All heavy atoms as TSV, in Angstrom:
chain	resi	resn	atom	element	x	y	z
A	1	ARG	N	N	-31.408	-168.179	-165.156
A	1	ARG	CA	C	-31.613	-169.265	-166.094
A	1	ARG	C	C	-31.860	-170.553	-165.335
A	1	ARG	O	O	-31.025	-170.940	-164.515
A	1	ARG	CB	C	-30.400	-169.441	-167.002
A	1	ARG	CG	C	-30.288	-168.385	-168.049
A	1	ARG	CD	C	-29.254	-168.782	-169.052
A	1	ARG	NE	N	-29.409	-167.902	-170.187
A	1	ARG	CZ	C	-28.528	-167.736	-171.127
A	1	ARG	NH1	N	-27.415	-168.387	-171.081
A	1	ARG	NH2	N	-28.757	-166.930	-172.119
A	2	ASP	N	N	-32.955	-171.155	-165.652
A	2	ASP	CA	C	-33.311	-172.425	-165.006
A	2	ASP	C	C	-33.256	-172.311	-163.489
A	2	ASP	O	O	-32.821	-173.229	-162.803
A	2	ASP	CB	C	-32.405	-173.560	-165.501
A	2	ASP	CG	C	-32.509	-173.785	-166.995
A	2	ASP	OD1	O	-33.628	-173.665	-167.534
A	2	ASP	OD2	O	-31.481	-174.079	-167.632
A	3	GLY	N	N	-33.653	-171.159	-162.958
A	3	GLY	CA	C	-33.681	-170.958	-161.514
A	3	GLY	C	C	-32.348	-170.629	-160.883
A	3	GLY	O	O	-32.245	-170.490	-159.669
A	4	ARG	N	N	-31.306	-170.512	-161.692
A	4	ARG	CA	C	-29.971	-170.187	-161.178
A	4	ARG	C	C	-29.622	-168.743	-161.499
A	4	ARG	O	O	-30.021	-168.221	-162.538
A	4	ARG	CB	C	-28.926	-171.118	-161.807
A	4	ARG	CG	C	-29.119	-172.554	-161.402
A	4	ARG	CD	C	-28.067	-173.507	-161.939
A	4	ARG	NE	N	-26.940	-172.880	-162.596
A	4	ARG	CZ	C	-26.274	-173.429	-163.587
A	4	ARG	NH1	N	-26.612	-174.603	-164.042
A	4	ARG	NH2	N	-25.239	-172.815	-164.121
A	5	PRO	N	N	-28.849	-168.094	-160.617
A	5	PRO	CA	C	-28.444	-166.709	-160.884
A	5	PRO	C	C	-27.535	-166.618	-162.111
A	5	PRO	O	O	-26.765	-167.533	-162.396
A	5	PRO	CB	C	-27.661	-166.311	-159.632
A	5	PRO	CG	C	-27.832	-167.397	-158.651
A	5	PRO	CD	C	-28.360	-168.597	-159.357
A	6	VAL	N	N	-27.653	-165.509	-162.799
A	6	VAL	CA	C	-26.828	-165.238	-163.982
A	6	VAL	C	C	-26.233	-163.847	-163.824
A	6	VAL	O	O	-26.909	-162.919	-163.391
A	6	VAL	CB	C	-27.683	-165.291	-165.271
A	6	VAL	CG1	C	-26.870	-164.883	-166.481
A	6	VAL	CG2	C	-28.269	-166.666	-165.467
A	7	VAL	N	N	-24.978	-163.711	-164.193
A	7	VAL	CA	C	-24.306	-162.423	-164.171
A	7	VAL	C	C	-24.242	-161.905	-165.613
A	7	VAL	O	O	-23.794	-162.613	-166.509
A	7	VAL	CB	C	-22.874	-162.550	-163.592
A	7	VAL	CG1	C	-22.123	-161.249	-163.718
A	7	VAL	CG2	C	-22.932	-163.018	-162.158
A	8	VAL	N	N	-24.722	-160.683	-165.820
A	8	VAL	CA	C	-24.664	-160.071	-167.141
A	8	VAL	C	C	-23.333	-159.342	-167.266
A	8	VAL	O	O	-23.021	-158.466	-166.465
A	8	VAL	CB	C	-25.834	-159.093	-167.357
A	8	VAL	CG1	C	-25.712	-158.400	-168.707
A	8	VAL	CG2	C	-27.166	-159.821	-167.242
A	9	LEU	N	N	-22.573	-159.739	-168.263
A	9	LEU	CA	C	-21.291	-159.086	-168.549
A	9	LEU	C	C	-21.459	-158.331	-169.854
A	9	LEU	O	O	-21.768	-158.924	-170.884
A	9	LEU	CB	C	-20.171	-160.126	-168.682
A	9	LEU	CG	C	-19.905	-160.970	-167.442
A	9	LEU	CD1	C	-18.894	-162.057	-167.757
A	9	LEU	CD2	C	-19.421	-160.100	-166.306
A	10	GLY	N	N	-21.299	-157.014	-169.808
A	10	GLY	CA	C	-21.582	-156.220	-170.986
A	10	GLY	C	C	-20.461	-155.303	-171.410
A	10	GLY	O	O	-19.571	-154.966	-170.630
A	11	GLU	N	N	-20.557	-154.939	-172.675
A	11	GLU	CA	C	-19.639	-153.963	-173.245
A	11	GLU	C	C	-20.467	-153.088	-174.183
A	11	GLU	O	O	-21.366	-153.581	-174.867
A	11	GLU	CB	C	-18.525	-154.662	-174.017
A	11	GLU	CG	C	-17.486	-153.715	-174.582
A	11	GLU	CD	C	-16.271	-154.456	-175.117
A	11	GLU	OE1	O	-15.606	-155.143	-174.316
A	11	GLU	OE2	O	-16.021	-154.349	-176.323
A	12	VAL	N	N	-20.177	-151.809	-174.180
A	12	VAL	CA	C	-20.906	-150.863	-175.019
A	12	VAL	C	C	-19.946	-150.290	-176.051
A	12	VAL	O	O	-18.840	-149.878	-175.715
A	12	VAL	CB	C	-21.514	-149.725	-174.167
A	12	VAL	CG1	C	-22.217	-148.717	-175.047
A	12	VAL	CG2	C	-22.448	-150.290	-173.118
A	13	ARG	N	N	-20.397	-150.272	-177.297
A	13	ARG	CA	C	-19.618	-149.718	-178.405
A	13	ARG	C	C	-20.565	-148.936	-179.299
A	13	ARG	O	O	-21.748	-149.253	-179.365
A	13	ARG	CB	C	-18.973	-150.826	-179.239
A	13	ARG	CG	C	-18.036	-151.699	-178.453
A	13	ARG	CD	C	-17.509	-152.824	-179.345
A	13	ARG	NE	N	-16.187	-153.199	-178.899
A	13	ARG	CZ	C	-15.060	-152.636	-179.298
A	13	ARG	NH1	N	-15.086	-151.679	-180.184
A	13	ARG	NH2	N	-13.905	-153.015	-178.821
A	14	SER	N	N	-20.040	-147.969	-179.996
A	14	SER	CA	C	-20.910	-147.248	-180.919
A	14	SER	C	C	-21.258	-148.134	-182.116
A	14	SER	O	O	-22.391	-148.154	-182.570
A	14	SER	CB	C	-20.273	-145.939	-181.376
A	14	SER	OG	O	-19.040	-146.190	-182.000
A	15	ARG	N	N	-20.283	-148.885	-182.594
A	15	ARG	CA	C	-20.489	-149.797	-183.729
A	15	ARG	C	C	-19.894	-151.158	-183.373
A	15	ARG	O	O	-18.795	-151.226	-182.823
A	15	ARG	CB	C	-19.805	-149.266	-184.982
A	15	ARG	CG	C	-20.315	-147.909	-185.400
A	15	ARG	CD	C	-19.484	-147.346	-186.548
A	15	ARG	NE	N	-19.820	-145.966	-186.816
A	15	ARG	CZ	C	-20.821	-145.589	-187.585
A	15	ARG	NH1	N	-21.571	-146.487	-188.166
A	15	ARG	NH2	N	-21.072	-144.312	-187.770
A	16	ILE	N	N	-20.607	-152.197	-183.719
A	16	ILE	CA	C	-20.137	-153.550	-183.423
A	16	ILE	C	C	-19.921	-154.273	-184.746
A	16	ILE	O	O	-20.841	-154.402	-185.554
A	16	ILE	CB	C	-21.147	-154.317	-182.552
A	16	ILE	CG1	C	-21.364	-153.588	-181.233
A	16	ILE	CG2	C	-20.662	-155.748	-182.311
A	16	ILE	CD1	C	-22.490	-154.149	-180.396
A	17	TYR	N	N	-18.702	-154.735	-184.930
A	17	TYR	CA	C	-18.337	-155.492	-186.122
A	17	TYR	C	C	-17.976	-156.919	-185.719
A	17	TYR	O	O	-17.765	-157.206	-184.542
A	17	TYR	CB	C	-17.138	-154.837	-186.826
A	17	TYR	CG	C	-17.441	-153.461	-187.339
A	17	TYR	CD1	C	-17.047	-152.329	-186.624
A	17	TYR	CD2	C	-18.132	-153.283	-188.530
A	17	TYR	CE1	C	-17.321	-151.056	-187.093
A	17	TYR	CE2	C	-18.418	-152.007	-189.001
A	17	TYR	CZ	C	-18.010	-150.904	-188.275
A	17	TYR	OH	O	-18.294	-149.653	-188.738
A	18	GLU	N	N	-17.862	-157.767	-186.716
A	18	GLU	CA	C	-17.504	-159.168	-186.479
A	18	GLU	C	C	-16.227	-159.268	-185.649
A	18	GLU	O	O	-16.136	-160.068	-184.719
A	18	GLU	CB	C	-17.332	-159.877	-187.821
A	18	GLU	CG	C	-16.902	-161.317	-187.713
A	18	GLU	CD	C	-16.722	-161.979	-189.064
A	18	GLU	OE1	O	-16.887	-161.321	-190.100
A	18	GLU	OE2	O	-16.402	-163.180	-189.069
A	19	ARG	N	N	-15.255	-158.442	-185.949
A	19	ARG	CA	C	-13.955	-158.514	-185.265
A	19	ARG	C	C	-14.034	-158.170	-183.775
A	19	ARG	O	O	-13.114	-158.434	-183.024
A	19	ARG	CB	C	-12.946	-157.603	-185.953
A	19	ARG	CG	C	-13.285	-156.127	-185.817
A	19	ARG	CD	C	-12.251	-155.250	-186.505
A	19	ARG	NE	N	-12.646	-153.866	-186.433
A	19	ARG	CZ	C	-13.266	-153.196	-187.393
A	19	ARG	NH1	N	-13.571	-153.817	-188.521
A	19	ARG	NH2	N	-13.590	-151.935	-187.240
A	20	ASP	N	N	-15.140	-157.566	-183.333
A	20	ASP	CA	C	-15.302	-157.194	-181.927
A	20	ASP	C	C	-15.878	-158.316	-181.078
A	20	ASP	O	O	-15.698	-158.333	-179.859
A	20	ASP	CB	C	-16.235	-155.982	-181.800
A	20	ASP	CG	C	-15.731	-154.778	-182.559
A	20	ASP	OD1	O	-14.510	-154.505	-182.484
A	20	ASP	OD2	O	-16.545	-154.117	-183.230
A	21	VAL	N	N	-16.569	-159.250	-181.702
A	21	VAL	CA	C	-17.335	-160.252	-180.957
A	21	VAL	C	C	-16.448	-161.309	-180.297
A	21	VAL	O	O	-16.577	-161.576	-179.099
A	21	VAL	CB	C	-18.385	-160.922	-181.863
A	21	VAL	CG1	C	-19.128	-162.024	-181.119
A	21	VAL	CG2	C	-19.369	-159.886	-182.385
A	22	LYS	N	N	-15.547	-161.895	-181.048
A	22	LYS	CA	C	-14.734	-162.999	-180.512
A	22	LYS	C	C	-13.871	-162.567	-179.319
A	22	LYS	O	O	-13.854	-163.253	-178.301
A	22	LYS	CB	C	-13.885	-163.625	-181.614
A	22	LYS	CG	C	-13.223	-164.899	-181.188
A	22	LYS	CD	C	-12.519	-165.576	-182.348
A	22	LYS	CE	C	-11.825	-166.836	-181.882
A	22	LYS	NZ	N	-11.128	-167.501	-182.977
A	23	PRO	N	N	-13.153	-161.437	-179.386
A	23	PRO	CA	C	-12.367	-161.019	-178.220
A	23	PRO	C	C	-13.239	-160.751	-176.994
A	23	PRO	O	O	-12.861	-161.079	-175.866
A	23	PRO	CB	C	-11.667	-159.743	-178.674
A	23	PRO	CG	C	-11.688	-159.779	-180.151
A	23	PRO	CD	C	-12.901	-160.566	-180.535
A	24	PHE	N	N	-14.430	-160.170	-177.209
A	24	PHE	CA	C	-15.326	-159.929	-176.082
A	24	PHE	C	C	-15.812	-161.245	-175.491
A	24	PHE	O	O	-15.867	-161.394	-174.263
A	24	PHE	CB	C	-16.512	-159.064	-176.496
A	24	PHE	CG	C	-17.547	-158.974	-175.410
A	24	PHE	CD1	C	-17.288	-158.261	-174.255
A	24	PHE	CD2	C	-18.751	-159.633	-175.532
A	24	PHE	CE1	C	-18.230	-158.193	-173.233
A	24	PHE	CE2	C	-19.698	-159.568	-174.526
A	24	PHE	CZ	C	-19.434	-158.855	-173.378
A	25	ALA	N	N	-16.150	-162.202	-176.334
A	25	ALA	CA	C	-16.609	-163.506	-175.847
A	25	ALA	C	C	-15.517	-164.185	-175.019
A	25	ALA	O	O	-15.798	-164.757	-173.961
A	25	ALA	CB	C	-17.014	-164.399	-177.017
A	26	ALA	N	N	-14.277	-164.092	-175.463
A	26	ALA	CA	C	-13.158	-164.683	-174.724
A	26	ALA	C	C	-12.961	-163.986	-173.385
A	26	ALA	O	O	-12.738	-164.634	-172.355
A	26	ALA	CB	C	-11.878	-164.615	-175.557
A	27	LYS	N	N	-13.066	-162.662	-173.388
A	27	LYS	CA	C	-12.918	-161.890	-172.157
A	27	LYS	C	C	-14.035	-162.242	-171.168
A	27	LYS	O	O	-13.788	-162.446	-169.975
A	27	LYS	CB	C	-12.960	-160.392	-172.474
A	27	LYS	CG	C	-12.596	-159.505	-171.324
A	27	LYS	CD	C	-12.744	-158.011	-171.634
A	27	LYS	CE	C	-12.285	-157.607	-172.998
A	27	LYS	NZ	N	-12.443	-156.157	-173.252
A	28	ALA	N	N	-15.253	-162.337	-171.661
A	28	ALA	CA	C	-16.391	-162.675	-170.808
A	28	ALA	C	C	-16.224	-164.075	-170.212
A	28	ALA	O	O	-16.539	-164.307	-169.040
A	28	ALA	CB	C	-17.694	-162.577	-171.595
A	29	GLU	N	N	-15.720	-164.989	-171.002
A	29	GLU	CA	C	-15.480	-166.354	-170.515
A	29	GLU	C	C	-14.436	-166.363	-169.400
A	29	GLU	O	O	-14.593	-167.047	-168.391
A	29	GLU	CB	C	-15.040	-167.252	-171.672
A	29	GLU	CG	C	-14.701	-168.666	-171.281
A	29	GLU	CD	C	-15.877	-169.439	-170.711
A	29	GLU	OE1	O	-17.021	-169.150	-171.099
A	29	GLU	OE2	O	-15.651	-170.333	-169.861
A	30	ARG	N	N	-13.366	-165.606	-169.567
A	30	ARG	CA	C	-12.328	-165.529	-168.530
A	30	ARG	C	C	-12.887	-164.954	-167.232
A	30	ARG	O	O	-12.606	-165.454	-166.145
A	30	ARG	CB	C	-11.143	-164.685	-169.011
A	30	ARG	CG	C	-10.261	-165.387	-170.017
A	30	ARG	CD	C	-8.949	-164.662	-170.248
A	30	ARG	NE	N	-9.090	-163.244	-170.560
A	30	ARG	CZ	C	-9.251	-162.741	-171.775
A	30	ARG	NH1	N	-9.332	-163.551	-172.814
A	30	ARG	NH2	N	-9.338	-161.438	-171.961
A	31	VAL	N	N	-13.691	-163.901	-167.346
A	31	VAL	CA	C	-14.275	-163.285	-166.155
A	31	VAL	C	C	-15.239	-164.252	-165.474
A	31	VAL	O	O	-15.218	-164.412	-164.249
A	31	VAL	CB	C	-14.999	-161.963	-166.516
A	31	VAL	CG1	C	-15.812	-161.450	-165.347
A	31	VAL	CG2	C	-13.999	-160.922	-166.976
A	32	ALA	N	N	-16.062	-164.923	-166.251
A	32	ALA	CA	C	-17.020	-165.883	-165.684
A	32	ALA	C	C	-16.297	-167.010	-164.953
A	32	ALA	O	O	-16.709	-167.416	-163.859
A	32	ALA	CB	C	-17.912	-166.449	-166.786
A	33	ARG	N	N	-15.222	-167.506	-165.542
A	33	ARG	CA	C	-14.436	-168.570	-164.889
A	33	ARG	C	C	-13.808	-168.063	-163.604
A	33	ARG	O	O	-13.828	-168.747	-162.579
A	33	ARG	CB	C	-13.340	-169.084	-165.826
A	33	ARG	CG	C	-13.726	-170.316	-166.584
A	33	ARG	CD	C	-12.528	-171.030	-167.191
A	33	ARG	NE	N	-11.482	-170.161	-167.694
A	33	ARG	CZ	C	-11.341	-169.805	-168.957
A	33	ARG	NH1	N	-12.190	-170.230	-169.855
A	33	ARG	NH2	N	-10.359	-169.030	-169.337
A	34	ALA	N	N	-13.254	-166.865	-163.644
A	34	ALA	CA	C	-12.594	-166.305	-162.460
A	34	ALA	C	C	-13.583	-166.084	-161.321
A	34	ALA	O	O	-13.228	-166.242	-160.150
A	34	ALA	CB	C	-11.893	-164.992	-162.814
A	35	LEU	N	N	-14.813	-165.712	-161.657
A	35	LEU	CA	C	-15.830	-165.455	-160.644
A	35	LEU	C	C	-16.661	-166.698	-160.313
A	35	LEU	O	O	-17.497	-166.648	-159.420
A	35	LEU	CB	C	-16.770	-164.334	-161.106
A	35	LEU	CG	C	-16.135	-162.973	-161.321
A	35	LEU	CD1	C	-17.166	-161.997	-161.884
A	35	LEU	CD2	C	-15.543	-162.441	-160.027
A	36	SER	N	N	-16.456	-167.770	-161.074
A	36	SER	CA	C	-17.235	-169.011	-160.912
A	36	SER	C	C	-18.736	-168.738	-160.998
A	36	SER	O	O	-19.512	-169.110	-160.114
A	36	SER	CB	C	-16.903	-169.695	-159.586
A	36	SER	OG	O	-15.549	-170.060	-159.542
A	37	VAL	N	N	-19.134	-168.061	-162.077
A	37	VAL	CA	C	-20.541	-167.728	-162.280
A	37	VAL	C	C	-20.987	-168.144	-163.679
A	37	VAL	O	O	-20.173	-168.374	-164.564
A	37	VAL	CB	C	-20.800	-166.209	-162.114
A	37	VAL	CG1	C	-20.489	-165.757	-160.693
A	37	VAL	CG2	C	-20.021	-165.394	-163.126
A	38	THR	N	N	-22.291	-168.234	-163.849
A	38	THR	CA	C	-22.868	-168.386	-165.173
A	38	THR	C	C	-23.054	-166.988	-165.724
A	38	THR	O	O	-23.677	-166.145	-165.085
A	38	THR	CB	C	-24.226	-169.107	-165.097
A	38	THR	OG1	O	-24.044	-170.380	-164.498
A	38	THR	CG2	C	-24.826	-169.274	-166.481
A	39	ALA	N	N	-22.501	-166.738	-166.901
A	39	ALA	CA	C	-22.517	-165.387	-167.451
A	39	ALA	C	C	-23.376	-165.304	-168.701
A	39	ALA	O	O	-23.503	-166.266	-169.461
A	39	ALA	CB	C	-21.097	-164.936	-167.779
A	40	LEU	N	N	-23.955	-164.133	-168.910
A	40	LEU	CA	C	-24.657	-163.799	-170.138
A	40	LEU	C	C	-23.895	-162.632	-170.761
A	40	LEU	O	O	-24.012	-161.492	-170.313
A	40	LEU	CB	C	-26.102	-163.391	-169.856
A	40	LEU	CG	C	-26.894	-162.865	-171.049
A	40	LEU	CD1	C	-26.998	-163.922	-172.144
A	40	LEU	CD2	C	-28.273	-162.416	-170.606
A	41	PRO	N	N	-23.065	-162.899	-171.776
A	41	PRO	CA	C	-22.308	-161.826	-172.417
A	41	PRO	C	C	-23.206	-161.015	-173.353
A	41	PRO	O	O	-23.912	-161.575	-174.195
A	41	PRO	CB	C	-21.216	-162.544	-173.195
A	41	PRO	CG	C	-21.452	-163.998	-173.040
A	41	PRO	CD	C	-22.684	-164.210	-172.252
A	42	VAL	N	N	-23.175	-159.682	-173.202
A	42	VAL	CA	C	-24.016	-158.794	-173.998
A	42	VAL	C	C	-23.168	-157.671	-174.572
A	42	VAL	O	O	-22.448	-156.993	-173.842
A	42	VAL	CB	C	-25.148	-158.176	-173.131
A	42	VAL	CG1	C	-25.997	-157.234	-173.965
A	42	VAL	CG2	C	-26.003	-159.257	-172.499
A	43	LEU	N	N	-23.273	-157.478	-175.877
A	43	LEU	CA	C	-22.654	-156.333	-176.546
A	43	LEU	C	C	-23.780	-155.384	-176.960
A	43	LEU	O	O	-24.729	-155.803	-177.631
A	43	LEU	CB	C	-21.894	-156.768	-177.799
A	43	LEU	CG	C	-20.464	-157.235	-177.623
A	43	LEU	CD1	C	-19.944	-157.835	-178.921
A	43	LEU	CD2	C	-19.579	-156.105	-177.175
A	44	PHE	N	N	-23.687	-154.128	-176.551
A	44	PHE	CA	C	-24.700	-153.130	-176.887
A	44	PHE	C	C	-24.069	-152.082	-177.784
A	44	PHE	O	O	-22.964	-151.616	-177.502
A	44	PHE	CB	C	-25.229	-152.458	-175.615
A	44	PHE	CG	C	-26.211	-151.365	-175.886
A	44	PHE	CD1	C	-27.547	-151.660	-176.062
A	44	PHE	CD2	C	-25.789	-150.050	-175.992
A	44	PHE	CE1	C	-28.456	-150.642	-176.336
A	44	PHE	CE2	C	-26.685	-149.031	-176.259
A	44	PHE	CZ	C	-28.023	-149.327	-176.437
A	45	GLY	N	N	-24.760	-151.727	-178.858
A	45	GLY	CA	C	-24.233	-150.704	-179.749
A	45	GLY	C	C	-25.317	-149.974	-180.499
A	45	GLY	O	O	-26.473	-150.389	-180.529
A	46	PHE	N	N	-24.932	-148.870	-181.131
A	46	PHE	CA	C	-25.862	-148.112	-181.951
A	46	PHE	C	C	-26.032	-148.766	-183.316
A	46	PHE	O	O	-27.113	-148.776	-183.878
A	46	PHE	CB	C	-25.384	-146.667	-182.116
A	46	PHE	CG	C	-25.440	-145.892	-180.840
A	46	PHE	CD1	C	-24.279	-145.560	-180.166
A	46	PHE	CD2	C	-26.655	-145.525	-180.295
A	46	PHE	CE1	C	-24.335	-144.857	-178.974
A	46	PHE	CE2	C	-26.722	-144.829	-179.102
A	46	PHE	CZ	C	-25.551	-144.498	-178.444
A	47	VAL	N	N	-24.929	-149.309	-183.844
A	47	VAL	CA	C	-24.947	-149.959	-185.152
A	47	VAL	C	C	-24.334	-151.346	-185.001
A	47	VAL	O	O	-23.252	-151.489	-184.431
A	47	VAL	CB	C	-24.135	-149.146	-186.189
A	47	VAL	CG1	C	-24.090	-149.869	-187.523
A	47	VAL	CG2	C	-24.708	-147.746	-186.344
A	48	ILE	N	N	-25.035	-152.343	-185.504
A	48	ILE	CA	C	-24.517	-153.713	-185.458
A	48	ILE	C	C	-24.425	-154.223	-186.890
A	48	ILE	O	O	-25.436	-154.337	-187.589
A	48	ILE	CB	C	-25.417	-154.630	-184.617
A	48	ILE	CG1	C	-25.526	-154.092	-183.200
A	48	ILE	CG2	C	-24.868	-156.051	-184.631
A	48	ILE	CD1	C	-26.532	-154.799	-182.339
A	49	HIS	N	N	-23.212	-154.511	-187.307
A	49	HIS	CA	C	-22.985	-155.021	-188.656
A	49	HIS	C	C	-23.580	-156.427	-188.752
A	49	HIS	O	O	-23.492	-157.203	-187.796
A	49	HIS	CB	C	-21.476	-155.045	-188.952
A	49	HIS	CG	C	-21.196	-155.260	-190.392
A	49	HIS	ND1	N	-21.074	-156.523	-190.935
A	49	HIS	CD2	C	-21.020	-154.381	-191.406
A	49	HIS	CE1	C	-20.826	-156.407	-192.221
A	49	HIS	NE2	N	-20.780	-155.115	-192.538
A	50	PRO	N	N	-24.179	-156.790	-189.893
A	50	PRO	CA	C	-24.775	-158.131	-190.032
A	50	PRO	C	C	-23.799	-159.273	-189.735
A	50	PRO	O	O	-24.186	-160.303	-189.168
A	50	PRO	CB	C	-25.231	-158.170	-191.490
A	50	PRO	CG	C	-25.465	-156.737	-191.846
A	50	PRO	CD	C	-24.441	-155.957	-191.057
A	51	SER	N	N	-22.543	-159.104	-190.077
A	51	SER	CA	C	-21.562	-160.162	-189.799
A	51	SER	C	C	-21.373	-160.357	-188.293
A	51	SER	O	O	-21.102	-161.470	-187.829
A	51	SER	CB	C	-20.216	-159.842	-190.458
A	51	SER	OG	O	-19.666	-158.655	-189.904
A	52	ALA	N	N	-21.533	-159.293	-187.523
A	52	ALA	CA	C	-21.416	-159.404	-186.062
A	52	ALA	C	C	-22.569	-160.216	-185.502
A	52	ALA	O	O	-22.398	-160.996	-184.564
A	52	ALA	CB	C	-21.380	-158.015	-185.425
A	53	ARG	N	N	-23.751	-160.047	-186.061
A	53	ARG	CA	C	-24.904	-160.835	-185.608
A	53	ARG	C	C	-24.672	-162.321	-185.858
A	53	ARG	O	O	-24.993	-163.158	-185.024
A	53	ARG	CB	C	-26.183	-160.382	-186.312
A	53	ARG	CG	C	-26.667	-159.042	-185.840
A	53	ARG	CD	C	-28.093	-158.797	-186.306
A	53	ARG	NE	N	-28.504	-157.436	-186.049
A	53	ARG	CZ	C	-28.971	-157.002	-184.892
A	53	ARG	NH1	N	-29.069	-157.823	-183.879
A	53	ARG	NH2	N	-29.329	-155.747	-184.751
A	54	GLN	N	N	-24.116	-162.656	-187.011
A	54	GLN	CA	C	-23.871	-164.056	-187.355
A	54	GLN	C	C	-22.870	-164.692	-186.399
A	54	GLN	O	O	-23.106	-165.763	-185.848
A	54	GLN	CB	C	-23.361	-164.173	-188.787
A	54	GLN	CG	C	-24.402	-163.812	-189.818
A	54	GLN	CD	C	-23.820	-163.743	-191.214
A	54	GLN	OE1	O	-22.614	-163.599	-191.396
A	54	GLN	NE2	N	-24.686	-163.826	-192.211
A	55	VAL	N	N	-21.747	-164.036	-186.187
A	55	VAL	CA	C	-20.695	-164.618	-185.359
A	55	VAL	C	C	-21.071	-164.592	-183.877
A	55	VAL	O	O	-20.643	-165.454	-183.110
A	55	VAL	CB	C	-19.328	-163.956	-185.634
A	55	VAL	CG1	C	-19.225	-162.592	-184.991
A	55	VAL	CG2	C	-18.191	-164.831	-185.179
A	56	SER	N	N	-21.893	-163.646	-183.469
A	56	SER	CA	C	-22.287	-163.587	-182.058
A	56	SER	C	C	-23.094	-164.814	-181.654
A	56	SER	O	O	-22.946	-165.322	-180.545
A	56	SER	CB	C	-23.073	-162.314	-181.766
A	56	SER	OG	O	-24.333	-162.340	-182.403
A	57	ALA	N	N	-23.928	-165.306	-182.541
A	57	ALA	CA	C	-24.708	-166.511	-182.247
A	57	ALA	C	C	-23.781	-167.712	-182.041
A	57	ALA	O	O	-24.011	-168.536	-181.158
A	57	ALA	CB	C	-25.687	-166.783	-183.378
A	58	THR	N	N	-22.726	-167.771	-182.814
A	58	THR	CA	C	-21.751	-168.862	-182.692
A	58	THR	C	C	-21.021	-168.824	-181.356
A	58	THR	O	O	-20.711	-169.863	-180.790
A	58	THR	CB	C	-20.712	-168.762	-183.831
A	58	THR	OG1	O	-21.393	-168.764	-185.073
A	58	THR	CG2	C	-19.728	-169.910	-183.786
A	59	HIS	N	N	-20.780	-167.623	-180.837
A	59	HIS	CA	C	-20.003	-167.461	-179.598
A	59	HIS	C	C	-20.867	-167.236	-178.367
A	59	HIS	O	O	-20.346	-166.970	-177.288
A	59	HIS	CB	C	-19.007	-166.315	-179.775
A	59	HIS	CG	C	-17.915	-166.633	-180.740
A	59	HIS	ND1	N	-16.894	-167.510	-180.462
A	59	HIS	CD2	C	-17.701	-166.214	-182.002
A	59	HIS	CE1	C	-16.100	-167.613	-181.511
A	59	HIS	NE2	N	-16.571	-166.841	-182.463
A	60	GLY	N	N	-22.178	-167.306	-178.519
A	60	GLY	CA	C	-23.068	-167.173	-177.375
A	60	GLY	C	C	-23.149	-165.770	-176.799
A	60	GLY	O	O	-23.410	-165.590	-175.608
A	61	VAL	N	N	-22.935	-164.778	-177.651
A	61	VAL	CA	C	-22.987	-163.381	-177.224
A	61	VAL	C	C	-24.287	-162.766	-177.739
A	61	VAL	O	O	-24.632	-162.895	-178.920
A	61	VAL	CB	C	-21.784	-162.581	-177.778
A	61	VAL	CG1	C	-21.914	-161.108	-177.447
A	61	VAL	CG2	C	-20.488	-163.146	-177.234
A	62	LEU	N	N	-25.005	-162.105	-176.853
A	62	LEU	CA	C	-26.221	-161.395	-177.248
A	62	LEU	C	C	-25.818	-159.996	-177.710
A	62	LEU	O	O	-25.097	-159.294	-176.999
A	62	LEU	CB	C	-27.164	-161.298	-176.049
A	62	LEU	CG	C	-28.463	-160.524	-176.254
A	62	LEU	CD1	C	-29.337	-161.213	-177.288
A	62	LEU	CD2	C	-29.198	-160.420	-174.928
A	63	VAL	N	N	-26.228	-159.613	-178.928
A	63	VAL	CA	C	-25.962	-158.270	-179.407
A	63	VAL	C	C	-27.266	-157.490	-179.395
A	63	VAL	O	O	-28.313	-157.988	-179.824
A	63	VAL	CB	C	-25.308	-158.239	-180.811
A	63	VAL	CG1	C	-23.883	-158.726	-180.762
A	63	VAL	CG2	C	-26.103	-159.030	-181.809
A	64	VAL	N	N	-27.224	-156.275	-178.871
A	64	VAL	CA	C	-28.405	-155.447	-178.719
A	64	VAL	C	C	-28.137	-154.088	-179.344
A	64	VAL	O	O	-27.129	-153.460	-179.044
A	64	VAL	CB	C	-28.758	-155.265	-177.220
A	64	VAL	CG1	C	-29.972	-154.380	-177.054
A	64	VAL	CG2	C	-28.952	-156.614	-176.545
A	65	ALA	N	N	-29.066	-153.660	-180.205
A	65	ALA	CA	C	-28.951	-152.353	-180.839
A	65	ALA	C	C	-29.816	-151.349	-180.092
A	65	ALA	O	O	-30.815	-151.726	-179.457
A	65	ALA	CB	C	-29.393	-152.426	-182.297
A	66	SER	N	N	-29.447	-150.089	-180.191
A	66	SER	CA	C	-30.204	-149.046	-179.509
A	66	SER	C	C	-31.584	-148.860	-180.119
A	66	SER	O	O	-32.487	-148.373	-179.469
A	66	SER	CB	C	-29.438	-147.731	-179.522
A	66	SER	OG	O	-29.225	-147.316	-180.860
A	67	ARG	N	N	-31.732	-149.267	-181.367
A	67	ARG	CA	C	-33.042	-149.232	-182.010
A	67	ARG	C	C	-33.148	-150.408	-182.974
A	67	ARG	O	O	-32.128	-150.918	-183.453
A	67	ARG	CB	C	-33.277	-147.912	-182.724
A	67	ARG	CG	C	-32.212	-147.555	-183.706
A	67	ARG	CD	C	-32.434	-146.154	-184.219
A	67	ARG	NE	N	-31.123	-145.624	-184.578
A	67	ARG	CZ	C	-30.920	-144.806	-185.561
A	67	ARG	NH1	N	-31.915	-144.386	-186.272
A	67	ARG	NH2	N	-29.720	-144.366	-185.817
A	68	PRO	N	N	-34.356	-150.858	-183.246
A	68	PRO	CA	C	-34.525	-152.014	-184.139
A	68	PRO	C	C	-33.976	-151.744	-185.526
A	68	PRO	O	O	-33.970	-150.608	-185.988
A	68	PRO	CB	C	-36.042	-152.212	-184.204
A	68	PRO	CG	C	-36.620	-151.353	-183.145
A	68	PRO	CD	C	-35.601	-150.325	-182.779
A	69	GLY	N	N	-33.560	-152.831	-186.165
A	69	GLY	CA	C	-33.130	-152.668	-187.542
A	69	GLY	C	C	-31.981	-153.440	-187.934
A	69	GLY	O	O	-31.140	-154.016	-187.698
């Protein structure tokens, strides 16, 4: 990002719900601080609930589905 290195911090789940996003975002933030890096938190899943998409934008987490939809 902007010519600086970024560390991708990811978690894989079969289904991602709203309740999964905030704890992951907090965990990713702690790891990024401990490593002194700029992090890109990514949650990957087969099914992403619409509420998870909404809250992920608020917490700066990228959610990725295995297929579009």
